[in-house]
Phi, psi and omega in degrees: 000136182281132180281137178262141173266118183258174174083186184301319180294321177297316178296321179298312179296321180297320183281317189240008190312304185294324179291320179296316179297318178300312181295324177297311179297319178299315181297315180289324176300313177298316182298318182286319190257343191307321186251013177291129184276169168062190183297327178299318177298317178297320181294319179292317177301316179300313183301321182275318182290335177293340174282337187258322183294151173298321178209128176210082194284335183214169184300115178267164171262096178254104184287163179300150174083009178277138178250127173243135171228148180057049184296345176298343179254011185253119180237121181236154181267191178288155176057041179275136179225129178226127190266171186313135172078359179292153177233125176238113179251107187260029180307320179262000180102131174228125175245124183239130183281193181282146172068031181265135176244131177245121185285172182297138176061020172288155180232129176232117182235143181243024177205165173210165177285145176293118183266354179285182177050074186299342181283350182264130179302145181304324181289349181255002185276151175284166174269143172263120186257141175200126185303140170254132178238124176241112185283181185300150169060045179252143175241122178251116184290164179303143178063011175288154178235125177248121184265168185304148173079004184272142168244126177253119186290159181309135174073007181284159175233129175254116184293158178304134177079359180290150174244112186258112181247354179220166185302149179244129181294155174303140176065010176281151170249121182242149179209160174100181182223101000286158183296134177229153179291127176246347181194159172238126184293345180282343183234152174279165178300325180295324178296329183279341183274000000 
């Protein structure tokens, strides 16, 4: 006869069990592999993260010090590169195309705290989830921040330190806080003047 787990912990496991186990494995994978140097470290990170990511089809360049959370919602394409100190929180889902580079200390988040209902303490609020989509051949510069619900078009460049809160057109170069188009890669600067 199968033993039942009763009480609050049993109800918690029944409701969230697989996700809790996934997050636990994810946390330990990061703790064990996050700071392993060189190609060996990248190979070990790939071997373990391919078990956790929603999609990880080929060997990525995951540099030391990268933080991934909620990897069950993270799908990346071929030739993916993410540099030291970057944070990707895929709670609401992140889809990344082929040939995408994420610079050092960049942040990509697919959720935020619910800011409505002022009578509820901030620590008790739910997360508002919204998918982030980064299409093929995108370069996200160091220290850039990509917020929930954003789609970054094919071939776009997000400058270092930019804060992206709205969609970015294909082949646009955006910079600033909030990010604004400063150039389009399809045209030379002379064409734009």
